[in-house]
C-alpha distance (Angstrom), angle and dihedral (degrees) to the residues before:
residue distance angle dihedral
M1 . . .
R2 3.81 . .
L3 3.84 114.3 .
Y4 3.82 95.8 -179.2
P5 3.79 137.5 27.9
D6 3.79 120.8 -94.6
L7 3.86 94.7 -129.6
P8 3.82 111.4 89.8
G9 3.81 95.2 -134.7
A10 3.84 95.1 47.8
R11 3.78 89.9 43.8
L12 3.78 92.6 51.0
R13 3.80 91.7 49.9
Q14 3.76 93.0 50.0
V15 3.82 92.6 46.7
A16 3.78 90.6 49.8
I17 3.81 92.8 50.7
D18 3.79 92.1 48.2
L19 3.84 90.0 47.6
V20 3.84 91.0 51.2
V21 3.78 89.2 52.8
V22 3.82 91.8 50.7
L23 3.79 92.0 47.3
L24 3.83 91.1 49.3
I25 3.81 90.0 52.4
V26 3.82 91.3 48.5
L27 3.82 90.0 47.9
F28 3.85 90.9 49.8
A29 3.82 88.8 50.4
W30 3.79 91.2 50.8
L31 3.79 90.8 48.7
G32 3.78 91.2 49.2
M33 3.79 91.9 52.7
K34 3.76 90.7 45.5
V35 3.85 92.0 52.5
N36 3.83 90.2 45.4
N37 3.82 92.9 51.7
T38 3.80 94.6 42.7
V39 3.84 93.2 51.5
D40 3.80 91.9 40.2
D41 3.83 88.5 58.8
L42 3.82 86.7 69.1
A43 3.79 87.9 66.6
V44 3.79 86.7 79.7
L45 3.78 86.7 79.2
G46 3.78 90.7 59.3
R47 3.78 91.5 45.0
G48 3.80 91.0 51.1
V49 3.85 90.9 51.5
K50 3.72 89.9 46.8
D51 3.81 93.3 49.5
A52 3.80 91.3 46.3
G53 3.85 91.0 51.4
G54 3.83 89.6 48.6
A55 3.82 90.5 50.0
V56 3.80 93.0 50.4
Q57 3.79 92.1 47.4
G58 3.85 90.7 47.1
S59 3.82 92.4 49.1
L60 3.81 93.6 50.3
S61 3.76 89.4 45.6
D62 3.82 91.5 51.7
A63 3.76 90.0 46.5
G64 3.78 89.6 53.3
N65 3.71 91.3 51.0
A66 3.72 90.8 50.1
V67 3.80 94.3 55.1
A68 3.72 95.3 39.5
G69 3.73 91.3 97.8
V70 3.84 95.3 57.3
P71 3.78 109.3 117.9
L72 3.73 118.2 -106.5
V73 3.79 97.8 -8.4
G74 3.80 102.5 41.1
G75 3.82 95.7 94.7
D76 3.82 91.0 47.6
L77 3.82 92.9 47.7
K78 3.77 91.9 48.9
S79 3.74 91.9 49.3
A80 3.83 92.4 47.9
L81 3.83 93.0 47.8
T82 3.81 91.8 47.0
D83 3.81 91.0 48.9
A84 3.78 90.7 47.6
G85 3.79 90.5 51.1
A86 3.81 91.9 51.8
A87 3.78 91.6 45.5
T88 3.80 95.8 50.6
G89 3.73 112.7 18.7
G90 3.85 93.6 30.9
N91 3.79 91.8 53.5
V92 3.75 92.3 45.7
Q93 3.83 89.3 48.7
S94 3.82 91.4 51.8
A95 3.78 92.0 47.6
G96 3.83 90.3 49.7
S97 3.86 91.0 50.8
A98 3.80 90.5 49.4
G99 3.78 92.2 49.3
E100 3.82 92.8 47.4
K101 3.80 92.0 50.9
A102 3.83 91.3 46.7
V103 3.77 92.1 52.1
E104 3.81 91.7 49.1
Q105 3.79 92.6 50.0
T106 3.87 90.6 47.2
A107 3.85 90.0 49.9
Q108 3.80 91.9 52.5
L109 3.84 91.9 46.6
L110 3.80 93.6 49.3
G111 3.78 90.4 45.7
W112 3.84 92.5 53.0
I113 3.76 91.9 45.4
T114 3.80 91.3 49.5
F115 3.81 89.8 52.7
G116 3.81 102.5 32.1
I117 3.84 104.2 48.5
P118 3.84 99.1 52.0
T119 3.80 90.6 38.4
L120 3.76 90.9 54.5
L121 3.75 92.9 47.8
V122 3.80 92.1 50.6
L123 3.82 91.8 47.6
L124 3.76 92.4 46.9
G125 3.78 89.5 55.0
W126 3.79 98.6 39.8
L127 3.81 107.4 34.3
P128 3.83 99.6 58.8
W129 3.82 90.2 45.1
R130 3.85 90.4 47.1
L131 3.80 92.0 49.4
R132 3.85 92.0 49.2
R133 3.78 89.3 51.5
L134 3.77 91.7 47.4
R135 3.83 93.2 50.0
R136 3.83 91.3 46.4
L137 3.83 92.2 49.0
N138 3.76 93.8 50.4
A139 3.83 94.6 41.1
A140 3.80 90.2 50.8
A141 3.86 90.4 48.8
A142 3.78 88.9 53.3
V143 3.75 96.3 46.1
L144 3.77 105.2 36.0
K145 3.81 101.2 74.0
A146 3.70 103.4 142.0
G147 3.74 97.6 166.9
A148 3.76 117.5 159.8
D149 3.78 97.9 -55.2
P150 3.85 104.1 121.7
E151 3.82 95.0 -153.8
R152 3.82 92.5 50.5
R153 3.82 91.1 47.8
R154 3.80 89.5 49.3
L155 3.86 91.3 51.6
L156 3.79 92.5 47.9
A157 3.74 91.0 48.1
M158 3.79 89.8 50.8
R159 3.80 89.0 53.2
A160 3.79 89.8 52.6
A161 3.81 95.1 47.5
L162 3.81 95.6 44.3
A163 3.83 103.0 33.7
L164 3.74 109.5 33.2
P165 3.87 118.8 85.7
Y166 3.77 112.8 -101.9
G167 3.80 91.0 -118.6
D168 3.78 90.6 59.4
L169 3.90 91.4 49.7
L170 3.75 98.8 47.9
P171 3.84 97.3 73.0
Y172 3.81 87.5 59.0
T173 3.81 103.0 35.2
R174 3.81 136.9 6.8
D175 3.81 91.8 -153.0
P176 3.87 111.8 35.8
I177 3.75 94.7 167.1
G178 3.76 92.4 47.2
D179 3.78 89.4 50.4
L180 3.70 91.4 52.2
A181 3.78 92.8 48.7
Q182 3.81 91.9 47.9
E183 3.85 91.3 45.5
R184 3.77 93.5 -115.9
Y185 3.73 94.4 146.5
E186 3.82 103.0 158.2
P187 3.86 96.7 83.5
L188 3.76 91.5 46.0
L189 3.80 92.1 49.3
R190 3.79 91.5 48.3
A191 3.84 89.2 52.7
L192 3.82 92.0 47.7
Y193 3.80 93.0 49.8
A194 3.75 93.3 43.1
D195 3.76 90.0 53.5
C196 3.76 88.4 63.9
G197 3.77 95.7 40.1
L198 3.76 94.3 -106.8
R199 3.80 134.0 131.1
P200 3.82 111.0 -127.5
P201 3.84 116.5 -124.0
P202 3.81 116.6 -106.3
A203 3.75 92.9 -103.6
A204 3.83 90.4 55.4
G205 3.81 101.9 36.6
G206 3.77 100.6 31.1
S207 3.82 106.0 -121.8
């Protein structure tokens, strides 16, 4: 199966278009990672809150352990301080963890959106067009077999003279109908093959 035309100019144009599409997808992937990392940096706020809550809870727990040995009220003081640490620092720590997780999920979502939407739009525009070109190229390569058969060459020349736009014929012949009438088939065959991006065989194009 042919992926690219035979003619250097047509091949270069197709390769350039394909390369632009690949570079655009790479660019969108880079932008997606950039957005993900930038938004993910905001998670430091949640981590800071979580660490602060953990520090408060740890301090109150340490204070409770320190007063646990006080006669009569030590146990109650420890319990009160431990409960206070869980009610204040523990809640703050939970809120910080939830905020950190939410920021990370948002960063991933925005990163995928930044990459996915433009990539999808590019592929929706390029892929069907590329497949049509690929099918046309390979179908033409299978059908346009001029060879040395005079009748087949005449029929292919007729198709070029009668079916191709005049603007596509003029670079190869100034008088396509006259060439057809005078059995000068080579310019017409070259135009027909070039229209599909193919190089005519020597018997058809006259090497």
